[in-house]
Every structure is written in structure tokens, then in C-alpha cells.
N, C-alpha and C positions, 0 to 999 in steps of 0.2 A: 504494500500500500504506500503510495507516495504521500508527501506532506499535504498536498492540496486535497486529495481524497480523504485523508485522515481528518482534515478540518471540516470539509463539507458533510461528511457522514457521521460526525460526532453527535451523539444524542445523550441527553441526561438519562441515566439508568438508576432507578431507585429500588428496584427489586433485585437484590443480589443474593447469590447462593452463600451458604454459611461455610465457605471454603476460603481460607486465606491464600491468596496468590503466593507464588514463590518469592522468597526474599529478593532474588535477582530481578524479578519483574517490578516489585515495589521500589527497589533501588533505582531502576531505570526510569520509572515515573518521577521519582523525587529528583533525580539528576536533570530531567527535562525542566522541572521547576527551578532548580538551582541555576540553570543556564538561561533563564529568562532575562530580558533586559531590565535594568534598574537605573533610576535617576543618577547620573554621574557615575555609573558603574559602582554604586555603593554596596551592592550585594548584602543588604541587611535583612532580607526576608528570612525568618526562622521557621523551620519545618519540624513539627512534632508529629512523629509517625506512631500511631497507636494501633496495635493489633491484639493487645491483651483483652480477652472477653470481659473479665471482671472490671477492668478500668472503663471499658466502653459502657458497661451496664451502670456503673456508678455515675459516670458522666451524664448518661441519659436520664437518670433519676434526678440529678441536680438540675438539669436543664428543664425537665418537666415541672419540678417544684417552682423554679424561677418563673416560668411562663404562667403557671397556674395562679401566681400572685399578681400578675399584671392585669390591667384593665384595658380593654379596647378603647381607642380614641379616634375621633374623626381624622381622616387624612392618613391613617396608618396603612402601611403596605398590606395588600391582601394576604400575602403569605405570612406576615407577622400576625395578622388577625386570626388566620387559620391555626397557627401554632398556639396562640393563646386559647382559642376555643377547644382544640383537641386536648391541651394540657389540663384544662378545667374539667374535662370529661374523664381524665385519668388514663388515657391510652396513648400518650404522645411519646414517640421515640424519634428524636430529631435527626438521628443518623440512619433511620430506616433499618436498623439492625444489621448494617453492613459490617463485614469482618475487618475492614481497615478504615481508619479515619486519619486524614492528614490535616492537621491544624496549621494555619499560617499565622504568623505574627510579625510585627515590625516595630521599629523604634517609635515611641510616643513623641509627638511633636515633629516628626519627620514628614514634610509635606508630600512626599511621594509614597508614603507607607501603603495606602490602598492601591494605588496604581501599580507599584512594583509587585505587590502580592497578587493582584488581578492577572498580571502577565504570567506570573509563576503558576497560578491555578489553571489558566488557559493552556499553557504548555503541558501541564500534567494531564489535563483531560484529553488533549490530542495524542499524547504519548500512550495513554491508557487505551484509546481507541485503536491505535496502531498495534498494540499488544493483545487485542481481542479482550480487553477488560472493560467493564462498565464503570462509569464514574458519574458523580453529580456534585455540583458546587453546593455547599451548605453554609448559610449565612447566620444561623442561630447563635453560634458562639460569638460572632462579631456583635450582634445585637445585645448580648449579655456581657460585654467586655467590662462593664463597671459592677456587675453582680459579685458581691464579696465571696459567696460560696463557690461559684464557678471559677472565679479568678484564683482563689486560694488553692482549690484542687488542681487547677492547671499549673500553678506555680510548683506544686509538689511533683509534677510530671516534667518540669523543665522550662516552663514559661518564665521569662525574666520580668522583674518588677517594672523595668523601664520599657516594656513592650506592650503594644496594643494588639488585641486579637483582630486579625483582618479578614479571616475567612476560614473555610475548610473544604475538604473534598472527601467524599466516600469513594471507596474503590473495591472492586471484586469482580467475580464472574457473574454474568447475567443468570438470574434464577432459572429462566427458561432454557438456558444453555446457548442461546444465540442472541447476539446484540441486534437491536433494531437499528438499521443503518440507512433507512430511507431519508434522504435529505428533506427537511421540512421546507415548504415554500415560504418565501419571504413576503410578508404582508406589511412590514414596517421597515425601519432603518432606511429612510429615504436617502438618495444620493443626488447631489447637485453638482453639475459640472460647470466650471468656469474656464472657458477656453479663449 
């Protein structure tokens, strides 16, 4: 699969088998993220790779508790409202039970923190697709960056005090065994040419 095909056929995969991909595959995905562009070549994106089922379960519990305490507000992202609603009902698992979660973080106060991490996450999703792995960008930990319970737990796992949580990625094999690779038609993202 060439790079262009890997980009166009990449789809978010939320239903993943309970099989941890080989360490070699996970490392390749992370390396793709580490080689993403960064402002001034700062290379400050931090990757926390979590494959321990007990850690994933505890993190899911903390996230569910945090969202269950939140109230919906006008203008809130639809996916954030959905997360709050599901958490209040008691069946919310933010990482969809995936066997691998890669959390990205970057330096607090660094103006390119989100942009650099976004580039890294996109590189990892494209690499995952090229390796026949499913992936999906996960924002919930970013939304809970200031939650003391979530932060404290992530700090025990390696998050630094001077870092902000910028995103996450779930990774694994598609539960159905085959990735959906039909490119979705574009109905947005307008293009204006100035020639």
C-alpha cells in the first residue's frame, strides 16, 4: 500500500479485537508518530503507550466517573455531550475496550502543542492502516486534562507535570477481522483556488 492509498483508505475503527498487536507493529506506529513534523523541529510530543489491561480498565473507570460528574452545556461538542450522557448511564468506556491506547502529551504553554500532536496522531493512524491495524483518535483525555484524578493517575504512568494531554489513539485488529477501507466521500472541507 502506498502512502496516498494509506491516507485515503484510513477509517476510524472503534470495534477492535481483544488481541494486542505485536510489539514490533506498535513500535512502528509510534515511530511514525515520532517522525511527524513539529514546530521548529522541537520534537516535544510525549507518547504513553498503554497495553496493560488493568491500567486500561482503571483509566476507563476514572474517565467514566469524571464525565458522569459533568453537566451538558449549550454549544458543547456533540461527542462530548454523548460521552457525558453515556457516563451518567454507567456504561461508558472511552477507549472502546481497545487493547492498546497511545496517549499524546506536550509541553504546557507551548503554542504548537496541539498541532504537533495532531500531526503525530495522523501519522500513527496512517501507519496503522498500512499495517492492517485499526485505529481511532480519542479526545476524552484531552478534555479531562485538568481533572485531578485522571491527571494524577496518568502522572503515575509517566505523564510529566509540565505536560498537557493533547490526544490519544486506540489501536488493534478490527473485531470483524477486516478493516473497512472504502474511502468516504467528501461533503465538507471546501477548497478555494487562487491562481
